[in-house]
C-alpha positions, 0 to 999 in steps of 0.5 A: 739773523734778524731780531724778531722785536726789531722786525715787528717794530719796523713792520708796525712803523711801515703800517702807520703814518710817520706824522702820527708817530712823530706827533706822539713823540714830539718830532716831525715826520722826517725824524720818524723816517730817520728812526725807521732807517736806523739813522736816529734813535729814541730817547728813553722818555719817548719810548713809551709814546713811540711804541703806543703809537705803533699799537705796541706796549712793554710788558714786564716778563715774569711775575704773575703776568701771562700772555696768550693768543687772542684766540685762545682768550676768546675760547676761554671766555666762552668756556667760562661763560658756559660753565657759569651758566651751567652752575647757575642753572641757565642752560 
């Protein structure tokens, strides 16, 4: 069974240029290619820049953070805006 996080990272890595990722983490394209093939790893201090270059970020699990799909967030914003207009009499 494939790890979903690994699949996501590899899919994102395939969608960007190795040069861009390399620039973000201070390595050349071939180093990034070796990371993608599992021949190289990342140092902890490179992880944030690596994920950011792929359009990803680390989010703390638990606490007050909640993650919802973007489509649901847009719908909630529309409902909130409509509700505020109703309260303010701007119908």
